[in-house]
KEFILUM-152109 format. One record per residue (C-alpha): x, y, z; residue number from 1. Coordinates in steps of 0.001 Angstrom, whole numbers, padded with zeros to 6 digits. Layout:
N
       x       y       z num
       X       Y       Z NUM
...
This chain:
311
       x       y       z num
  000000  000000  000000   1
  002836  002380  000775   2
  004462  001708 -002569   3
  001313  002322 -004500   4
  000659  005656 -002748   5
  004165  006879 -003356   6
  003987  005980 -007037   7
  000855  008125 -007530   8
 -001537  005373 -008363   9
 -004468  005482 -005931  10
 -006470  002377 -005328  11
 -009846  002427 -007077  12
 -011871  002449 -003794  13
 -010023  005273 -002034  14
 -011738  008572 -000996  15
 -009424  010653 -003136  16
 -010248  008542 -006185  17
 -013999  008965 -005595  18
 -013867  012798 -005713  19
 -011314  013032 -008437  20
 -013918  012820 -011184  21
 -015662  016099 -010229  22
 -012942  018122 -008537  23
 -009631  017570 -006929  24
 -009450  016224 -003398  25
 -007489  019255 -002170  26
 -010090  021711 -003519  27
 -012935  019910 -001709  28
 -011017  019777  001560  29
 -010237  023474  001292  30
 -013900  024281  000678  31
 -015037  022294  003718  32
 -012404  023978  005898  33
 -013616  027368  004693  34
 -017199  026524  005651  35
 -016123  025380  009089  36
 -014163  028586  009606  37
 -017215  030695  008711  38
 -019340  028807  011238  39
 -016730  029395  013925  40
 -016620  033085  013105  41
 -020424  033356  013405  42
 -020416  031711  016815  43
 -017722  034038  018113  44
 -019842  037090  017117  45
 -022695  036111  019547  46
 -022507  037461  023195  47
 -020839  035159  025593  48
 -023356  035951  028370  49
 -026045  033982  026577  50
 -023862  030925  026540  51
 -023159  031342  030214  52
 -026831  031799  030997  53
 -027715  028770  028975  54
 -025108  026744  030799  55
 -026336  028018  034150  56
 -029931  027256  033245  57
 -028975  023780  032210  58
 -027143  023239  035474  59
 -030073  024642  037479  60
 -032508  022446  035641  61
 -030421  019451  036508  62
 -030090  020409  040183  63
 -033594  021760  041018  64
 -036588  019555  041747  65
 -040001  020403  040196  66
 -042179  022495  042524  67
 -045672  020919  042912  68
 -047246  024343  043663  69
 -045770  025953  040582  70
 -048320  027290  038072  71
 -048293  029445  034993  72
 -050501  032525  035210  73
 -052653  033015  032139  74
 -053635  036420  030730  75
 -056988  035071  029606  76
 -060095  036302  031454  77
 -063593  034858  031159  78
 -066558  036860  029882  79
 -068387  036701  033232  80
 -066457  037464  036405  81
 -062704  037425  036865  82
 -061101  036554  040147  83
 -059787  039489  042030  84
 -056002  039767  042101  85
 -053336  042345  042792  86
 -053063  043142  039110  87
 -056791  043899  038931  88
 -056675  046080  042015  89
 -053883  048158  040500  90
 -055758  048423  037220  91
 -058935  049795  038806  92
 -057094  051919  041354  93
 -058402  050044  044390  94
 -056503  049087  047496  95
 -057928  045776  048607  96
 -056489  043627  051359  97
 -055447  040015  050873  98
 -058471  038930  052907  99
 -060866  040564  050426 100
 -058875  039005  047615 101
 -059723  035550  048943 102
 -063400  036182  049747 103
 -064807  037896  046666 104
 -065035  037818  042928 105
 -064961  041204  041206 106
 -067386  041938  038397 107
 -066459  043267  034987 108
 -067171  046817  036132 109
 -064381  046553  038684 110
 -066675  047553  041565 111
 -069259  044836  042106 112
 -068207  042200  044620 113
 -069566  038660  044568 114
 -068936  036577  047659 115
 -067330  033198  046980 116
 -069086  031505  049884 117
 -072609  031711  051282 118
 -072789  034196  054126 119
 -074018  033513  057621 120
 -077761  032896  057527 121
 -078257  033243  061284 122
 -078063  037041  061348 123
 -080732  039721  061276 124
 -081712  040909  057815 125
 -081173  044567  057082 126
 -084260  046727  057112 127
 -083545  047912  053563 128
 -083739  044295  052357 129
 -087005  043450  054105 130
 -090035  043507  051795 131
 -093231  043906  053816 132
 -096025  041509  052994 133
 -098859  043766  054100 134
 -102107  042981  052308 135
 -105059  045348  051761 136
 -107121  045449  054917 137
 -109165  047674  057201 138
 -107615  049332  060248 139
 -108485  050065  063857 140
 -112148  050847  064495 141
 -113122  050166  060893 142
 -113299  046469  061770 143
 -116330  047181  063957 144
 -118452  048622  061131 145
 -121258  046207  060242 146
 -123754  048250  058195 147
 -123459  050300  055027 148
 -124106  053536  056905 149
 -121430  052716  059505 150
 -118909  052054  056765 151
 -119800  055246  054913 152
 -119520  057266  058137 153
 -115910  056134  058550 154
 -114954  058170  055475 155
 -117435  061045  055702 156
 -118241  061670  059353 157
 -120445  064253  061074 158
 -117660  066816  061242 159
 -117347  066815  057465 160
 -121132  067038  057081 161
 -121132  070069  059403 162
 -118616  071785  057113 163
 -121086  071412  054245 164
 -124037  072563  056391 165
 -122341  075699  057725 166
 -120944  076870  054392 167
 -124173  076058  052551 168
 -126255  078068  055037 169
 -123966  081080  054578 170
 -124572  081002  050879 171
 -128346  080467  051371 172
 -128558  083623  053526 173
 -126706  085560  050889 174
 -128885  084212  048081 175
 -132285  084684  049735 176
 -131733  088433  049818 177
 -132421  088451  046086 178
 -135913  086976  046481 179
 -138864  089389  046759 180
 -140647  087206  049270 181
 -139620  084271  051396 182
 -140186  081015  049589 183
 -140990  077678  051165 184
 -137846  076044  049768 185
 -135268  078735  050666 186
 -134911  078117  054402 187
 -131516  077029  055868 188
 -130591  073388  055869 189
 -129336  070986  058548 190
 -127312  067798  058885 191
 -130199  065361  058278 192
 -131316  067169  055127 193
 -127791  067168  053680 194
 -127553  063442  054399 195
 -130876  062958  052598 196
 -129619  064982  049645 197
 -126497  062807  049365 198
 -128693  059702  049563 199
 -130834  060900  046645 200
 -127716  061531  044584 201
 -126557  057987  045304 202
 -129959  056625  044281 203
 -129918  058611  041028 204
 -126544  057100  040216 205
 -127823  053629  041059 206
 -130699  054109  038605 207
 -128316  055417  035896 208
 -130263  058670  035808 209
 -127278  060851  035027 210
 -128718  061801  031628 211
 -132331  061709  032658 212
 -134390  064844  033169 213
 -134579  065326  036937 214
 -138289  066133  036730 215
 -139021  062588  035584 216
 -137732  061243  038911 217
 -140441  063267  040738 218
 -143320  062204  038477 219
 -146289  060777  040388 220
 -147995  059031  037486 221
 -146153  055793  038116 222
 -143106  056539  035932 223
 -141187  058372  038656 224
 -139479  057104  041816 225
 -141505  057417  045015 226
 -138405  057733  047182 227
 -137479  061079  045619 228
 -140709  063020  046091 229
 -141221  061389  049508 230
 -137866  062795  050697 231
 -138104  066403  049491 232
 -139732  068483  046804 233
 -138194  069059  043416 234
 -137779  072798  044089 235
 -135920  072109  047347 236
 -133665  069560  045673 237
 -132686  072025  042959 238
 -132184  074821  045471 239
 -129871  072754  047680 240
 -127840  071553  044705 241
 -127404  075194  043697 242
 -126378  076356  047182 243
 -124155  073421  048135 244
 -120766  074792  049310 245
 -117674  073223  050918 246
 -115743  076345  051978 247
 -116241  079877  053220 248
 -116947  082278  050357 249
 -115633  085270  052318 250
 -112048  083914  052388 251
 -112057  082009  049121 252
 -110369  084701  047016 253
 -107379  084884  049347 254
 -106940  081118  049358 255
 -107593  080828  045647 256
 -104537  082931  044823 257
 -102247  080202  046182 258
 -104439  077120  045896 259
 -106559  076299  042857 260
 -108335  073559  044806 261
 -109386  075970  047569 262
 -113210  075484  047116 263
 -112914  071879  048348 264
 -109438  071773  049936 265
 -110529  071487  053571 266
 -113148  068827  052860 267
 -110760  066910  050612 268
 -108004  066863  053240 269
 -110420  065435  055805 270
 -111452  062729  053364 271
 -107841  061738  052615 272
 -107020  061466  056318 273
 -110066  059286  056902 274
 -109009  056972  054096 275
 -105516  056590  055540 276
 -106879  055981  059003 277
 -109425  053302  058157 278
 -107993  051388  055212 279
 -104596  050128  054084 280
 -104092  049516  050376 281
 -101049  047266  050909 282
 -097722  047383  049117 283
 -099068  046529  045667 284
 -101173  049415  044372 285
 -101608  051023  040970 286
 -102729  054568  040299 287
 -104827  055043  037200 288
 -106684  057918  035617 289
 -110097  058354  034086 290
 -111509  060827  031604 291
 -114650  062677  032647 292
 -116741  064835  030330 293
 -116997  068284  031884 294
 -118254  071562  030403 295
 -118083  073787  033482 296
 -115502  076384  034433 297
 -112287  075007  035904 298
 -108802  076541  035870 299
 -106923  073251  035914 300
 -109076  071239  033501 301
 -107057  069306  030900 302
 -108319  068529  027412 303
 -107040  065507  025505 304
 -107884  065842  021827 305
 -106834  062273  021000 306
 -109202  060792  023585 307
 -112624  062395  023184 308
 -115247  061870  025839 309
 -117520  058900  025309 310
 -120350  060583  027201 311
């Protein structure tokens, strides 16, 4: 083998003979050495600290044991509620203790707190959270009313009737001065007569006589109602309806300047107090309105063009 190599004749299976067809053996070796030198130069250009860190990390990985409590914190938050953490408290500008951090969830608005555990049920409920279960019922002495008149007297008592009697008589005395002679139906009224007048008005409503000529109710040919002409005459009924007053006319102008409801304010206030005293509407109540056809004079009357009167 030594003799053959010195003579220049390479064996047919040698490495130099294999590459001799394309290029010379020396040229290929030189090219490979050049490539290796370029790779070495590239590695020397990188910072040495990275290599040291990598070596240290490798050594640490070999020496340290995996921590069972280790976890990777995710940046993903659900669409509902996210658990309160120090990062969230800094984001919303809130200083929350570690105890609150463990007890609550914080809503998406950053303010609403949701307790993680059910609170103590053996404590007194706050008054603001107590919903009363009061049902509509009568109160106090109203439970002792057994007749229709007793029930009606709870809301309109004798004191309120006296207000009508006194103010009506004042107007009757003022009105009778215009008559040439004293008429049989112009004398002052009293409590019993006012009660009778209210009873006739109730009866007229019961008979749906709101659009009936009032004279027909006093007919004595069998078409009228005996109760009406047995109670009072037609002239007296009309006269009392004309003179019926609920306030003092002498002071009405002064009160009217500040109160548009002054003609019935005193009587109305008494009625409201009686309603509060004798009946409780409960916690579930609805206020509704009704449209009434009215052609008289009233300063606070409202007209709704889209809802004409059906009367």
